[in-house]
C-alpha positions as CSV (number, residue, x, y, z in Angstrom):
1,X,-29.7,73.8,-35.0
2,X,-31.7,71.3,-36.9
3,X,-33.9,68.3,-36.5
4,X,-32.1,65.1,-37.0
5,X,-33.3,62.5,-39.7
6,X,-35.7,60.0,-38.3
7,X,-36.6,58.0,-41.4
8,X,-35.0,54.5,-41.4
9,X,-34.7,54.5,-45.3
10,X,-32.2,57.4,-45.2
11,X,-28.6,56.8,-46.2
12,X,-25.8,58.0,-44.2
13,X,-23.0,56.9,-46.8
14,X,-22.7,55.3,-50.1
15,X,-24.8,56.2,-53.0
16,X,-27.2,59.1,-52.8
17,X,-29.7,61.0,-55.2
18,X,-30.0,63.8,-52.7
19,X,-27.2,64.9,-50.4
20,X,-27.6,67.2,-47.5
21,X,-23.9,68.5,-46.7
22,X,-24.8,71.0,-43.8
23,X,-26.9,70.9,-40.7
24,X,-30.4,71.4,-41.9
25,X,-33.2,68.8,-41.8
26,X,-36.9,68.7,-41.3
27,X,-39.9,66.4,-41.7
28,X,-40.0,67.5,-45.1
29,X,-36.8,66.1,-45.8
30,X,-37.9,62.8,-44.1
31,X,-40.9,62.5,-46.6
32,X,-38.3,63.2,-49.4
33,X,-36.4,60.3,-48.4
34,X,-39.5,58.2,-48.9
35,X,-39.1,58.8,-52.7
36,X,-35.4,59.5,-53.2
37,X,-32.2,58.1,-51.6
38,X,-31.3,60.9,-49.4
39,X,-27.9,61.3,-47.3
40,X,-27.4,63.4,-44.5
41,X,-23.8,64.4,-44.0
42,X,-23.7,67.8,-42.2
43,X,-19.8,68.1,-42.0
44,X,-19.0,67.0,-45.7
45,X,-18.7,70.8,-46.8
46,X,-15.6,71.0,-44.7
47,X,-13.7,68.8,-47.0
48,X,-14.0,69.9,-50.6
49,X,-12.1,67.1,-52.2
50,X,-14.3,64.5,-50.5
51,X,-17.4,66.6,-51.2
52,X,-16.3,66.3,-55.0
53,X,-16.0,62.7,-54.9
54,X,-19.1,62.2,-52.8
55,X,-21.4,64.0,-55.7
56,X,-20.7,61.3,-58.2
57,X,-24.2,59.9,-59.0
58,X,-25.8,62.9,-56.7
59,X,-28.8,64.6,-58.5
60,X,-29.5,67.3,-55.8
61,X,-27.4,69.0,-53.3
62,X,-28.8,70.9,-50.1
63,X,-26.5,73.5,-48.7
64,X,-26.6,76.6,-46.4
65,X,-23.8,79.3,-46.5
66,X,-20.6,77.3,-45.6
67,X,-20.5,75.2,-48.7
68,X,-18.4,76.7,-51.5
69,X,-20.5,75.3,-54.6
70,X,-17.7,76.5,-56.8
71,X,-17.0,76.0,-60.6
72,X,-14.8,72.7,-59.9
73,X,-17.4,71.3,-57.7
74,X,-20.1,71.9,-60.4
75,X,-18.0,70.5,-63.2
76,X,-17.2,67.5,-61.4
77,X,-20.8,66.8,-60.4
78,X,-22.0,65.5,-63.9
79,X,-25.1,64.0,-62.4
80,X,-26.1,67.1,-60.5
81,X,-29.4,68.8,-61.4
82,X,-30.3,71.0,-58.5
83,X,-28.6,73.1,-55.9
84,X,-30.8,73.9,-53.2
85,X,-29.8,76.8,-50.9
86,X,-31.3,76.9,-47.3
87,X,-31.5,80.9,-47.4
88,X,-31.1,83.6,-49.7
89,X,-27.5,84.5,-50.1
90,X,-25.8,83.2,-53.2
91,X,-22.2,84.4,-52.7
92,X,-21.0,80.8,-52.0
93,X,-22.6,79.3,-55.2
94,X,-21.0,79.9,-58.7
95,X,-24.1,80.9,-60.6
96,X,-22.5,81.6,-63.9
97,X,-21.0,77.9,-63.8
98,X,-24.3,76.5,-62.8
99,X,-25.9,78.0,-65.8
100,X,-23.2,76.9,-68.0
101,X,-23.6,73.4,-66.7
102,X,-27.5,73.5,-67.0
103,X,-27.9,73.1,-63.0
104,X,-30.8,74.6,-61.5
105,X,-30.1,76.8,-58.4
106,X,-33.0,77.6,-56.1
107,X,-33.1,79.6,-52.9
108,X,-35.6,79.6,-50.0
109,X,-36.8,83.0,-51.0
110,X,-38.8,84.8,-48.3
111,X,-38.9,81.7,-46.0
112,X,-36.9,83.3,-43.2
113,X,-37.9,86.8,-44.0
114,X,-39.9,87.1,-40.6
115,X,-37.1,85.6,-38.9
116,X,-34.4,87.9,-40.1
117,X,-36.9,90.9,-39.4
118,X,-37.4,90.0,-36.1
119,X,-33.8,89.6,-35.3
120,X,-33.0,93.0,-36.8
121,X,-35.3,94.4,-34.4
122,X,-34.1,92.5,-31.6
123,X,-30.5,93.8,-32.2
124,X,-32.0,97.4,-32.5
125,X,-33.7,97.2,-29.0
126,X,-30.8,95.5,-27.5
127,X,-28.8,98.7,-28.6
128,X,-31.4,101.2,-27.8
129,X,-31.6,99.8,-24.1
130,X,-28.0,98.6,-23.7
131,X,-29.2,95.2,-22.8
132,X,-25.9,93.4,-23.1
133,X,-23.9,95.9,-21.1
134,X,-26.5,96.2,-18.4
135,X,-26.8,92.3,-18.2
136,X,-23.1,92.0,-17.7
137,X,-23.1,94.7,-15.1
138,X,-25.7,93.2,-13.0
139,X,-23.8,89.6,-13.4
140,X,-20.7,91.5,-11.9
141,X,-23.0,93.0,-8.9
142,X,-23.6,96.3,-10.2
143,X,-27.2,98.0,-10.3
144,X,-26.1,100.7,-13.2
145,X,-29.5,102.2,-13.9
146,X,-29.0,104.1,-17.1
147,X,-31.6,105.9,-19.7
148,X,-32.2,104.3,-23.0
149,X,-34.2,105.3,-25.9
150,X,-37.7,104.3,-27.5
151,X,-37.8,103.0,-31.2
152,X,-41.4,104.7,-31.6
153,X,-41.3,107.8,-33.6
154,X,-37.9,107.2,-35.0
155,X,-36.9,106.5,-38.2
156,X,-35.9,103.1,-39.6
157,X,-33.8,103.0,-43.0
158,X,-34.1,99.7,-45.0
159,X,-31.4,99.3,-47.5
160,X,-32.7,96.6,-49.9
161,X,-36.4,96.1,-50.4
162,X,-36.4,92.2,-51.1
163,X,-38.4,90.0,-48.7
164,X,-36.2,90.5,-45.6
165,X,-36.2,94.4,-46.1
166,X,-39.9,94.4,-46.6
167,X,-40.6,92.1,-43.5
168,X,-38.2,94.2,-41.5
169,X,-40.1,97.5,-42.6
170,X,-43.5,96.0,-41.7
171,X,-42.4,95.1,-38.1
172,X,-40.7,98.5,-37.6
173,X,-43.9,100.2,-38.8
174,X,-45.7,98.0,-36.3
175,X,-43.9,99.6,-33.5
176,X,-44.6,103.1,-34.6
177,X,-41.5,104.0,-36.6
178,X,-41.2,105.9,-39.7
179,X,-39.6,103.7,-42.5
180,X,-37.7,104.8,-45.4
181,X,-36.5,102.5,-47.9
182,X,-33.6,102.5,-50.6
183,X,-33.1,100.1,-53.5
184,X,-32.0,101.0,-57.0
185,X,-33.7,97.8,-58.6
186,X,-37.2,98.3,-56.7
187,X,-40.0,99.0,-59.3
188,X,-43.1,98.4,-57.1
189,X,-45.0,101.0,-55.1
190,X,-45.0,101.9,-51.5
191,X,-47.7,99.5,-50.4
192,X,-45.6,96.7,-52.0
193,X,-42.4,97.9,-50.3
194,X,-44.2,98.4,-46.9
195,X,-42.3,101.7,-46.4
196,X,-43.5,105.4,-45.9
197,X,-40.9,106.4,-48.5
198,X,-38.7,105.0,-51.0
199,X,-35.7,107.6,-51.7
200,X,-33.8,107.6,-54.8
201,X,-30.2,108.1,-53.0
202,X,-28.8,106.0,-50.4
203,X,-27.4,109.4,-48.7
204,X,-30.8,110.6,-48.2
205,X,-31.7,107.5,-46.4
206,X,-28.7,107.8,-44.3
207,X,-29.2,111.4,-43.4
208,X,-33.0,110.8,-42.3
209,X,-32.4,107.3,-40.3
210,X,-32.1,106.4,-36.7
211,X,-31.6,102.8,-37.5
212,X,-30.1,101.7,-40.7
213,X,-30.4,97.9,-41.6
214,X,-28.9,95.9,-44.6
215,X,-30.8,93.5,-46.6
216,X,-28.9,93.1,-49.9
217,X,-26.8,90.3,-51.2
218,X,-23.1,90.3,-51.3
219,X,-21.7,91.0,-54.8
220,X,-18.6,92.9,-56.3
221,X,-20.6,96.0,-56.2
222,X,-21.7,95.7,-52.9
223,X,-18.6,94.6,-51.1
224,X,-17.7,97.0,-48.2
225,X,-20.6,99.2,-49.1
226,X,-20.4,100.4,-45.5
227,X,-17.1,102.2,-45.7
228,X,-16.1,105.3,-44.1
229,X,-18.0,107.5,-46.5
230,X,-21.2,105.7,-46.0
231,X,-20.6,105.8,-42.1
232,X,-19.8,109.7,-42.0
233,X,-23.1,110.1,-43.9
234,X,-25.1,108.6,-41.2
235,X,-26.3,110.7,-38.2
236,X,-24.1,110.6,-35.1
237,X,-27.0,109.2,-33.0
238,X,-27.8,106.4,-35.4
239,X,-27.1,102.8,-35.3
240,X,-26.1,100.3,-37.9
241,X,-27.8,96.7,-38.2
242,X,-26.3,94.1,-40.4
243,X,-28.1,90.6,-40.6
244,X,-27.3,90.0,-44.3
245,X,-23.5,89.5,-45.2
246,X,-20.5,90.4,-43.2
247,X,-18.6,91.5,-46.3
248,X,-21.0,94.5,-46.7
249,X,-19.2,96.3,-44.0
250,X,-15.7,97.5,-43.8
251,X,-14.9,96.4,-40.2
252,X,-11.8,98.5,-39.6
253,X,-14.0,101.6,-41.0
254,X,-16.8,100.7,-38.7
255,X,-14.5,100.3,-35.6
256,X,-13.0,103.9,-36.5
257,X,-16.5,105.4,-36.7
258,X,-17.4,104.0,-33.3
259,X,-14.3,105.2,-31.6
260,X,-14.8,108.7,-33.2
261,X,-18.4,108.7,-32.4
262,X,-19.6,109.1,-35.9
263,X,-22.4,106.8,-35.0
264,X,-23.9,105.3,-31.8
265,X,-23.6,102.0,-32.1
266,X,-24.0,98.5,-34.2
267,X,-25.7,95.2,-34.3
268,X,-23.9,92.6,-36.1
269,X,-25.3,89.1,-36.8
270,X,-22.7,88.6,-39.7
271,X,-18.9,89.2,-39.9
272,X,-16.5,89.3,-42.8
273,X,-14.9,86.1,-41.4
274,X,-16.8,83.6,-39.6
275,X,-16.1,83.0,-36.7
276,X,-14.3,86.2,-36.5
277,X,-10.8,86.4,-36.1
278,X,-9.1,89.0,-33.5
279,X,-10.6,92.3,-34.2
280,X,-11.3,95.2,-31.9
281,X,-15.1,95.0,-32.9
282,X,-15.3,91.9,-31.1
283,X,-15.2,93.6,-27.7
284,X,-16.6,97.0,-28.4
285,X,-18.8,98.3,-26.1
286,X,-21.3,99.6,-28.4
287,X,-21.5,96.6,-30.6
288,X,-24.1,93.8,-30.0
289,X,-23.1,90.5,-31.6
290,X,-24.8,87.4,-32.6
291,X,-23.3,84.4,-34.5
292,X,-25.1,84.6,-37.9
293,X,-28.5,83.2,-36.4
294,X,-30.8,85.8,-37.8
295,X,-32.7,83.4,-40.1
296,X,-32.6,80.5,-37.8
297,X,-35.8,79.9,-35.9
298,X,-37.8,76.5,-35.5
299,X,-40.4,78.2,-37.6
300,X,-38.3,79.4,-40.4
301,X,-36.5,76.0,-40.7
302,X,-39.8,74.3,-41.2
303,X,-40.7,76.8,-44.0
304,X,-37.1,76.4,-45.5
305,X,-37.1,72.5,-45.5
306,X,-40.6,72.4,-46.9
307,X,-39.7,74.9,-49.7
308,X,-36.5,73.1,-50.8
309,X,-38.0,69.6,-50.4
310,X,-40.8,70.7,-52.7
311,X,-38.3,72.3,-55.2
312,X,-36.1,69.2,-55.5
313,X,-39.2,67.0,-55.9
314,X,-40.4,69.1,-58.9
315,X,-37.0,69.2,-60.6
316,X,-36.2,65.6,-60.0
317,X,-39.8,64.8,-61.5
318,X,-38.9,66.7,-64.8
319,X,-41.2,69.8,-63.5
320,X,-39.9,73.2,-63.5
321,X,-38.7,74.9,-60.4
322,X,-40.8,77.8,-58.9
323,X,-38.0,79.3,-57.0
324,X,-35.0,79.1,-59.5
325,X,-32.4,82.0,-58.9
326,X,-30.6,80.9,-61.9
327,X,-31.0,80.9,-65.6
328,X,-32.7,77.4,-65.5
329,X,-36.0,76.0,-64.2
330,X,-35.1,72.5,-65.4
331,X,-31.8,71.0,-65.9
332,X,-30.3,71.4,-69.3
333,X,-27.0,69.4,-69.3
334,X,-24.6,69.8,-72.1
335,X,-25.8,73.3,-73.3
């Protein structure tokens, strides 16, 4: 989903100062193309060698989550000053090499937090009222009326109190839920977190929560955080919601937990492999799926493109970035 380029000055081949290599566009990029040569090539990420060649002379690159901005790419792009990530996950960008090469990395921090929060609750509502299976039964000529559950007066556990975690907490509280948060790096107060309680141990959150949502990056430390031990610590009537990164979940362990009744269900917007290969989770009746769209709304894409276009203009004009997630706010080539 994106708005296609409309500016006649925009280039689709040849040299470019700004290169958009995935399917993201907005009016802010049209405006950017009035000041810089911008190329919109949304499928270029599929061919790393072609991308590497294409980056010659490019000063800024815009990516989502599919482009692997690895050390080879960063070292080959000798003119590159800024990598602009349309989202917040950074597992597809080699930050260490970007820092070494003096490349600024910015992310659309908070720009899609509302969208992700709303989608997390959408998955929770779908699970609580069995929307997917009821829809399927009606389409097959059945009229299978079942009892669902209400979210109000239940407890939502937020793992990670960054922008998306806080927005999810705010929305959950808005429908009358008690919200518990866990984040070992959070140093603010309850008002800033938007939760009723911040607990010091993940296990305490799992024991208290009817719904557990993940809002953390994928790192070596968080890879398959949701494993058999995590799932066995959850309540048997609880639901897991993941709209962060698929690699946070051990999918075999999750399937096993669902089969054994260790948890009640799961809402998955992200998967370990995207699109997912053959896995029994794909057709499990107590899983609701969506194809990594939690952050994709018309409104969020306007905010994302405005934020990234603004950051690119700052950096290419020699003004420090305000949304840098790397060591540099301005390019610092050759050490």
